[in-house]
C-alpha positions in Angstrom: -32.1 -54.8 46.5 -33.2 -55.2 50.1 -30.6 -55.3 52.9 -32.1 -56.1 56.3 -29.1 -57.8 57.8 -27.9 -57.3 61.4 -31.2 -55.6 62.5 -32.3 -58.0 65.3 -35.5 -58.8 63.3 -37.7 -61.5 64.9 -40.7 -63.5 63.8 -41.3 -64.9 60.4 -40.6 -63.5 56.9 -43.7 -61.5 55.8 -45.4 -63.2 52.9 -45.7 -59.9 51.1 -42.0 -59.8 50.7 -42.4 -62.6 48.1 -44.5 -60.3 45.9 -41.4 -58.2 45.1 -40.8 -59.9 41.8 -38.2 -57.4 40.7 -36.0 -58.0 43.8 -32.4 -58.9 42.8 -30.8 -59.2 46.3 -32.4 -60.3 49.6 -30.1 -60.1 52.6 -31.7 -61.2 55.8 -28.6 -62.6 57.5 -27.8 -62.2 61.2 -31.2 -61.7 62.6 -33.5 -63.9 64.7 -36.0 -64.8 61.9 -37.7 -68.2 62.3 -40.2 -70.5 60.7 -40.1 -72.2 57.4 -39.5 -70.8 53.9 -42.4 -71.8 51.7 -42.5 -72.2 47.9 -43.4 -68.5 47.7 -39.7 -68.0 47.4 -40.0 -69.2 43.8 -41.9 -66.1 43.0 -38.7 -64.0 43.3 -37.7 -64.8 39.7 -35.3 -61.8 39.5 -33.4 -62.9 42.6 -29.6 -63.2 42.1 -28.4 -63.1 45.8 -30.1 -64.7 48.8 -28.5 -64.5 52.2 -30.4 -66.2 55.0 -27.5 -67.3 57.2 -27.4 -67.0 61.0 -31.2 -67.0 61.7 -33.5 -69.5 63.3 -35.1 -70.9 60.2 -36.3 -74.6 60.3 -37.6 -77.2 58.0 -36.1 -77.7 54.6 -35.0 -75.3 51.9 -37.6 -75.2 49.1 -36.3 -77.1 46.1 -37.7 -74.2 44.0 -34.5 -72.2 44.7 -32.9 -74.4 42.1 -35.4 -73.1 39.5 -34.6 -69.4 40.0 -32.9 -68.6 36.7 -30.6 -65.7 37.8 -29.6 -67.0 41.2 -25.9 -66.9 41.7 -25.3 -66.8 45.4 -27.1 -68.4 48.3 -26.0 -68.6 52.0 -28.1 -70.4 54.6 -25.7 -71.7 57.2 -26.4 -71.1 60.9 -30.0 -72.2 60.7 -31.8 -75.5 61.4 -32.4 -76.6 57.9 
């Protein structure tokens, strides 16, 4: 589990984060992260919870999120998707 919410983080999500294939929870909400989320998100095959809300992400959500077998909770409101 990785909880980085409410830390005033800026910039883009480091691509190395997507190499954590045993990660079950990724909480990045309420920061100032920006950019797009690429298909690398699909590498997080153990992910159950993904919280991206209240950042500055743009583009579209990768359709690969639907293919994550254990995903049960996703929040992404408050962005520019």
